[in-house]
N, C-alpha and C positions, 0 to 999 in steps of 0.2 A: 573356407577361404575368407580371410579377413584382410581388408586394406585399411590403412590408417586414415582417420578422418581429419581434414584440415581444421586448423583452429578457428578459421572464419566460418566454418560450416554452421548452419542454423541449428545443427544438432548439438553444437557445443555451447554450453552456457557459461556465463561468468558466475562462479559459485561462491556465495558468501560463506563466511566461517563463523567463529565465535559461538560455539554451539552447545558443548556439554554443559557449560555454565547455564545456558538458558533452558535446556531441557531438564530442569531440576526434577521434573517428574510429573506425575500425571495421575490423579484420578479420583473419581468420586469413590471414595472407598475408605473404609476404616483402617486402623492400623493392622497390618498383616505381617507377621514375622518380625515385629518390632520396628517396622518402617512405616512412616506416614507419607501418603502421596498427596500432592497438590491436586486440585480439581483438574480433571482431564482424562487420565487413563491409568488404571492400575495394571500391573502385569498379569497376564493370563497364563496358566500352566497347562501344558499338553502332555498326554501320556499315550502309550500304545492302547489299542482298542480294548484289550482284555483287562487293562488296569484303570479304565476311565471311571470317574466319580464326579460328584458335584463340584469338587475342588479342582478337578483335572479333566480337561476336555480331550476327546480323541479327534473330533472332526474340525478341520481347518476350513473356515469360510473365506472365499475370495470375493471381495466387493469391487464393483466397477464404478468409476466416477465419470463425470462429463468428459468429452473429448474436446481438445482445443488445438489451436495452431498459432505459430508465430506470424503467419501470413494473413491471419484474419482475427478480428476482435470477437467473432461470433462463436461461442462454444455451443456444442450440441450434446444432448443426453445420449447415453449409450443406446437407448431404445429407438432413437431417431434413425439409427443405422440398421441394416438388415443383418445383424450378427446373431449368434446363438443366444436365446433368451432363457432365463431361469424359469423352471416350471412353477416353483413356489419359493417362498422365502420372505422373511420380514425385511422391509426396507428400513434402514436406520433413520431415525428422525433427525432432521437438520435444524441447526439453530439459525437465528436471524442473520448472523454474519455469513454463514454458508449460502443461504438463499440469496442474499444481496450480491455475493460474488459468483452466483450461478453454479455452485456445486450441486450435483445431483447424484448422490451415492445410492446404488441399487445392488441387490443380490445378483450373483452371476451363476451360470450353469457349471462353472469350474468348482468342483468339490474334492477335497483331499482328506485322507485319513493320516494322522501323524505316523511317521516312519514307515508308511506303506508306499512303495515306489510304483509308479505307473509308467508304461512305455507306449507312446503313440496311441493314446486313448481317444476314440472318436467322441466329439461333443455333439455335433450335428452336421448335416449337409444342406447347403442352400443351392437350389436350382433356379436358373433364370432362363426364360424363353424370350429372346430379344424381340420377337414379333408381338409379344403381349405388352401393352402400354405400361401396366403397373410394374412388371418386372424390369422393363427398360428404364423406368424412372428410378427404381431402387439401385440399379446398376450404375446409372449416370451419377447419382448422388455419391455412391461409393468411389467412383473414379474421380469426381471433383474433390472429394476429401483427401484422396491420395495425392492429387496434384497439388493441393494446398498444404500437404504434409501434416494432416491432423494426427494427433497422438492419443493413444489409449493411456488412461491412468488407472492402474489397478491397486487395490489395497488388501493387504493380508495382516491381520492383527494390528490394525491402525498404522501399519508401516507401508510406505509406497513400495511397490514391486519395481525394482530398478533394472535397467539394461546397461551393463557395464561394457565399455569398449575402449580401445586404444586411440588416443589422440596424438598429435605430434609431440615431440620432446619426450618420448617414452613414458608419457603419463597416461593413467587410466582414469576415465571419467564415468561416473555412474549417473545416468539420466533417470529421473523418477517417472518416465513415460517411455512409450515406444510407438513407432509409427504404424498406421494401418497397413501401409504399403508404400510403394514408390513408383516413379515414372521414368521411362527412358524416352527422350524426345525424338521427334522424327529425324533429327540430325545425328542421333546416336549419343547424345549427351546424357550422362547418368545424373538424375536429380536426387538430392537429399540422401536417403539411406541406400539407394541403389549402388552406391560406391562400395558397399561392404561385400558384394558377391560378384565375381567375374562372370558368373552364369547369367546375370541380368544384362543381356546385351541386345535383345530384339528391339528394333526401332519402333517408336510410336506404340509402346506397350506398357501396360501397368503390371506390376508384380505385387501380389497381396501376401502379407505375412499371415498365413493361415495355420501355422503351427508354432507353439512356444515350448521351449525347454525351460522348466522352472526348477530352480534349486533353492531349497529352504534350509537356512543355517539355523541351528538351535544351540542353546547353552544349557547344560544340565545344572539344575539348582543344587547348590552345595549340600543341602540336607539330604538330597537323594529321594526323599519320600514324596516331594512335591512335583516330581516330573521335570519337564523341560520348558524353557521359554524361547520364543522365536526371536532371533537377533538380526536376521536379514532374509530377504526374499529377492532373488535375482533371476532374471530370465534372459533368454536369447531368442529373438523372433526369427523364424525361418519360413521358407516358402517351398511347398511340395505339391506337385501335381500327382496325388496318390494314384498308383496304378490300379489298386483294388479299393474303391471308395468304401465298400462295406467292411472290408478288413484292411484298414490302412497299415502300411509298414514304414511310412516316413522315408521313402526313398524315391528316386526318380528326379526328373527335371523340376525347376521351380514353377509355381502356379502363375501362369501369365494370362493376362486378359488383353487381347489386342484392342486397340481403339476402334478398329473396324470389324470386330468380331460379331458374328451373327449365329443364329441357331441356338442350341442349348449349351449353357455354361453351368458346370457344377463345381462348387467350392466346398471341400470338406474341411472342417475346423477340428484340429486335434491338439493334444498336449501331452507332454511327458513331465513327470515330477520326480525329483530325487531329494534325499535329505542328507545333511552333513552336520556332524557335531563340530562346533567351533568353541574351543576352550578359551580363546583370547578375547572375544568380544563379550562384554557383560550386557545385561538387559538395559541398564541405565545409560550406556553409551552406544546404543545400537544405531542411532542416527548418524554417528560420526563417519561411517564408511562412505556415506553418500557424498561427503565433502572431503574425501581423502586426498584429492589432488587439487586443492584450492590455492592458487597463487595470488589471491587478491587481498590478502590481509595487509601486505605492505602498502597497497594503494590507500587502504583505510587509514593507516598511520600517517601516510603522507598527507591525506586530506585533513586529519586532525592537526598535524603540525602546521600546515598551511593556514588553517583557521586560527590557530593559536597565535601565529605571527601577526595576523591581521588584528586580533584582539589586543595583543601587547602594544602594537603600534598605536591603536586607537586609545587604549587605556593611558598610554604615555601622554598623548595629546590632551586628553580630557584632564588628566592629573595636572598637567602643566597649566592649563587654563584655570582649573579650580584653585590650585594652590598658589600659583604665582600671579597671574593676571587678575583673577577675581579678588584675591586677597589684597592686592595693591589697590584695585578699584574701590573696594569696600572701605579700606583704611582711608583712602584719599577722600571719598565722598563723605565719610563720617567726620573728617577733620574740618570740613568746610562749614564754619560757624558764621563767618562774616557775610553780610548781605551781598557784598561785591562778588565774593567767590560763588555764592549760591546762584547768581545770575549766569555764571559761566559753566553751568552743568553741561556735561557732554556724555556721549556713549549711551550705555544701556539704562543709566539712571534717569535720563531725559524722558523715557517713555513710561515712567512708573504710574502716571495717571491714566494710561490707556492699556497697560499690559493685560488687565483682566476684563477688557471690554468684550462683551459677548460676540462670538464669531457670527458671520453670515451663515445661514442654513444650519443653525445650532441644533434644530430638531434632527436633521439627518446625521450630523456628527454624533449626537448622543446615542442614536439608534445603532450606528456602526460600532460605537464603543461598547455598548451592551452586548451585541452579538460577538464582538471580538474577544471580550472577557470570557464569554461562554466557551469559545473555541480554545482560548489560551489555557484555561483550567482543564478542559477536556483532554487536550494534547498532553499536558504535563502528567496528569494522573494515568492516562493510557500508557504512555511511555515508561512511567515509573513501574507500573504493574508488569509491563513487558520485560523490563530489566530483571525483575524478580523471577521471571520464568513462568508466570501464570498464563501468559498469552503465547506460548511457544507454538510452532507449526504443528506439533503433535496434537494440540488442542484446536482442532479445525474450526475456523470461523470465529474464534474467541476474540481476536483483535477488533474486528469490525463490530461484533455484538457489544463489546465493552465500550467502544467509542460512541455508538448510537445511544446506548442506555445512559451513559454519562451526560451526553449532550441534552437528552430529555430531562434529566434530573437537575441540570445546571441552569434551568430557566430563572430561578430566583436571583442568582448573582447578575444575570443579564438584565432583568427588570430593574434591580436595585441601582446598578451602575448607570444605566440609561436615564432613570428618573433623577438620580442625584445630580448628574451633570446637566441635564436639561433644566433643572430648577436653578442651578448655579448660573446658567446662561440666560436666566430671566424668563424662561418659557412658562406659559400659562396653560397650554392645551395638553394636559396630562393624559387625557383619554387617547388622543391621537398618538401620543408618544408611546404609550404602553401597547397599543394595537400594532404600531409599526415595528416595535421591538419584537413582538411575538410573530409577526407575519412577513415582514419585508424580506430579510435575508433568507430565512428558512423557505419562504415562498418561492424566491428566485431559484434556489437550489432544487426544490421539489419540482418546479415547473420544468427545469432542464432535465432532471432525472426522469420525469414522466414522459417527456418527448423521446428521450433515448430508449425508454422502455417500450414505447409504441413501435419504434423501429425494430427492436429485438423481437417483439411479438410478431410483427409482420414477416420477419425472417425465420420465425419458428425456432429461435435459439433458446437454449436452456437458461441463459442469463436473464431472460425476461422474468420479471418478478410476478409471481402468481397474484391474481386479484385479491385473494384473502390476505396476503402479506402486505399489499398496498394499503388495504383497509386498516390492518394492524398498525402500520407506520403512521397513518393519518390519526388513528385513535391515540397513539402515544403522544403525538404532537398536540392535538386539540384537547385531549382529556387530561394530560399530565403536564406537558411543557408549558402550554398557554396559561393554565391556572397558576403554576409556579411563578411564571413571569409576572402575572398580576400581583401575586403576594409580594415579590421582590420590589415591584414598582410602588406598591402601597407603602412599604417601609421607607423606600427612597424619598418619596414625596413628603412623608410625615416628618422626616428629620429636617432640621434647619438647613438652609442653603450653605454650601461650603464657604467658610469665612476666608476672605483673601487678606494677605498682609498689608495691602495698600488700597486706598480708595480709588474709584474710577472717576475721572473728570467728566463733567457733563458735555463739554464740547470736545469732539475728537481732534486729536492733534494731526496736523498734516505730515505725511511721510515724505521725506526729501527724495530727490531723484536717486535711484539706486544704480550702482555699477552692475555690469553684466553678471558677475558671479554671485551677487547678493539678490538678484531677481528671483522670483519664486521657482520658475521652471528649471533653470540650470541647477539650483540647489537640490530640487526634488530628484532630478535625474542622477546627480552625483551621489545622493544619499543612499540609493538602492544598490549601488555597485558593491560596496564593501560587505554588507550582509549576504549578498548573493555569492560573493567570492568564497564565503565560509561554507556554503552548503552545496555548491554545484557538483562536487564529486559524489557526495552522498546521494544527491538527486538522481545521478546516473543509475545507482544501484536500486533506488526505490522505483524508478520508471521501468527498469529491467524486471523487477519482481512483479510489477503490475501487467506490463504488456508482453514480456517474453516468458511469462509463466515460470518464474524462478522463485525458489524459496528465499525468504528474507529472514535472516537470523540476527542481524547485527544491531539489536536494540540497544546494547551497551554503547556502541559507537554513536547510534542515532540520538540517544539521550544526551550524550556529551555535545554533539553538534547542536542539538536543540538549545542547551544552556549557552553555548557559544553564540548562537544566533540571537538569543534574547539580549545578551551583553552587547553584541555588535550593533544591533538595531538601536539600542538605548544610547550607546556612546556616539554613534554617527549622528543621531538626531540632536543630541545635546550640543555637539560640536557646531553643527550648522545653525542651531537655534541661537547660540551665543553670538555667532558672526552676524546674524540678521538683527539681533537686538542692538549690537554695537553700531549697526548701520541705521538705527532708529526706526526699524520696521517691526511693529508690535503685533502683526497678524500671525501669531505663531501656532494657533490651534489646528487649523486645517493643514498648515504646512508641515507640522510635526507628524500628523497622521499620514499624509501623502509621501513624506520623505522616506520613511521606512516601508510604507505600503507599496512603494514603487518597486521593491524587490520582487513583487508578484509579476510585474511586467517583464522583468528579466527571466523569471521562471517561465512565463508564456513563450518568450523568444527561444529559450532553451528547449522547451517541449516541442516547438515547431522544428527546430534544428534536429532534435532527437528523432522525430518522425521521419524526416527526409534522409537522414544520414545513417541511422541505426536499424530502423524497422523495415520489414519487407511486406508491410500490410498492403493488400490490394483490395479493390472494390469500393464502391461509393458508400455503402452502408457502414463498412468498417472505418472508413475515413471520418464520416460524420460522427460516429460513436467515439472515436479517439478524441476529436476536438471538443465534442459535447462534454465528455467526462473531464477533459483537461480544464475546461472553463469552470467547472464546479470546484476543482482543486485550486485554480487561480483565485477565485472569489474568496474561498476559505482562507487561503494564504494571505490575501490582501487584508482582510479584516484582522487576521491574527498578527501580522507584522505591524500594521498601522496602529493597532491598539497599544502595542509595546512602545512604539515611538511616541505616541501621545502621552502616555503615563510617565515616561522618562522625562519628557520636556516639561510636563506639568509639575513634576516633583522639583526639577531644576529651577524653574521660574519662581515657584513658591519659596524655595530655599533662599535664592539670592535676594529677592525683594523683602524677605522677612529679616535679613541682617543689616540692611542699609537704612540709615535714618532718613525719613522723609518728612518734610514740614507739613 
């Protein structure tokens, strides 16, 4: 009995596309059959038991990942629940990215042999006596997880086992997870997955999915001698109150657990598995079917077009200023040879004696620029590799691992940039500068991260980083990143200070009264709007992938948006910088950093709006975690965009004052 699920259902995801391109392939492995696989995953061949060999396996292992929910930020390991456990089996080793994202992959008690079908096979039976405190606690945890719609995530041959069902508009959606169970409220309202079966109708009752029908699709390799490769694993969760628990037949009413149930409760977990040859799906494109009903590509193109229109508009404005206004200004300034004319200087040439005056709080600005450069290069390289398909979702945790390792190795440019600018600002305290570059921004991020981790530890979540991993992260920071920052700072201070095209006067010039729109605050607030306008649609998909546990594939789009963001931040800052210089306000350093950095404030406002309008997160711990992690993202984004703005304005100012004649 299947009913259609509404599009607004939490079961329905917004599914990103752009996939085959990114899953170029996968794996540590030499050339096999004339093909070379990128790091990640080489194809595994399977054969019937009698034909198995070193090259061809017969046993198919099913692994279980952590369970998560769209209504809670707290994921839990499979072993935290009272499900059937594997008697033995090697746990796959997780990389740094997987550990940071809370992935915990473990062997499962579900074992299959290739092409050997099973029907209603018993895995284990769990018995609960409600009068026993321990049993009651386990049952309550199970009920709570069903209430919050926690989802299983199973893996076969590095592929997610998917649950495919009909959604509205006659579309079929394949979800890479399936719920533990569901709940019918005391008013008879079916929550979440309870809508799929009309037999789920008892009020104030939980229905547990204790049976799965698994269908494994395979593709026979053309050569024939190598066996078959798995191209899809689909399942359908079902609920049965087995009449004979010792010899289950997968019939009878659904397995219900009343909220007020007492006495003995027995839950038998069973599965059926079948195999089907699929000649249409090849191994290289086996992830495609998960995204077979994705209507969101047109939104992506709309987002890119929207961003490009903003960029063209800004580029037009900047080009007009550069070519017409500036060209006229420079020609006019350079023609003024007579002393009478020279006394009538006006506009941006007037402030030439103050334009390179060191800013207030130059130490802090140089530290921000160092950290921002580190983040900027890290983001560019990570997205570039992601575009090439090295960091595809088939390669679990690779994106996060790549970003962290790059950040650690990019300490040298951070130290160099901070030292170089601090020296040009006339700073003398180079030791303080290099220490702040190494510890200020990373320290704030780590402190926030550590507090979030304490909350996760307290809640017993699998997302809590183990102590050993925390020590490893600190070792990467202190033993690799910090020394590299010192090396960069050494070379930065050793070089001569940046030569400016004009000399700085000894006495600061008085800044005239500014009109409303050339005052610092209105300019800074306006400056962040355009860059944010370029990214907000992409931001929706990124937040979805983080908080709604959706796969993110669109690195091609994201890289394009990243380039557009860099151009928009630069152009918006240059534009506002020119207006302020014409108004004879020469304090451009902090203003250029904050103008494009203000995009992060709009990001924060959007994240708050997203939390209240799109997410169904409940509970104090989950709310604190959401905003704690959001603050880390906002700080990183602030440093990243602010640095782009400063460098653009620095280049602009250096350029215009180097072509104008100054007495």
